[in-house]
C-alpha positions in Angstrom: 2.4 -13.5 62.1 3.6 -11.0 59.6 4.4 -12.4 56.1 6.5 -10.6 53.5 4.3 -10.1 50.5 7.0 -9.2 48.0 7.0 -12.6 46.3 3.2 -12.7 46.2 3.2 -9.2 44.7 5.6 -10.3 42.0 3.5 -13.3 41.1 0.4 -11.3 40.7 2.2 -8.7 38.5 3.5 -11.5 36.4 0.1 -13.1 36.0 -2.1 -10.1 35.3 0.2 -7.0 35.2 -1.6 -5.4 38.2 0.1 -4.0 41.3 -1.6 -4.4 44.6 -1.4 -2.5 47.9 -0.7 -4.1 51.2 -4.4 -4.6 52.1 -5.1 -6.3 48.8 -2.1 -8.6 49.1 -3.2 -9.5 52.6 -6.7 -10.5 51.3 -5.3 -12.5 48.5 -2.8 -14.2 50.8 -5.6 -15.1 53.2 -7.6 -16.7 50.3 -4.7 -19.1 49.5 -5.2 -22.7 50.6 -3.9 -23.5 54.2 -1.0 -25.6 53.0 0.3 -22.8 50.9 0.0 -20.2 53.7 1.7 -22.6 56.1 4.7 -22.7 53.8 4.9 -18.9 54.1 4.5 -19.0 57.8 7.1 -21.7 58.2 9.7 -20.6 55.7 8.7 -17.0 54.7 6.7 -15.4 52.0 9.8 -15.1 49.9 10.5 -18.8 49.9 10.8 -20.5 46.5 8.4 -23.3 47.4 5.8 -20.8 48.6 6.2 -18.9 45.4 5.8 -22.0 43.3 2.7 -23.2 45.1 1.1 -19.7 45.2 1.8 -19.2 41.5 0.3 -22.6 40.5 -2.8 -22.0 42.7 -3.4 -18.4 41.5 -2.8 -19.3 37.8 -5.4 -22.1 38.0 -7.8 -19.8 39.8 -7.4 -17.1 37.1 -7.7 -19.6 34.3 -10.9 -21.0 35.9 -12.3 -17.5 36.3 -11.6 -16.6 32.6 -13.3 -19.9 31.5 -16.6 -18.9 33.1 
């Protein structure tokens, strides 16, 4: 199933200022927890709930990586 990555792209730009290509966005999407990906599959990748969940997960992941 094809997911629209526009919201994911915007989240990543907001978090670290970097733009990603379609392949990079696909890899990042596939690294998200299953429950977050399922929201995108069920409601779309532009859904607010997906965006909120993806943002929270990626923010925590980035904070954890910076702490190491």
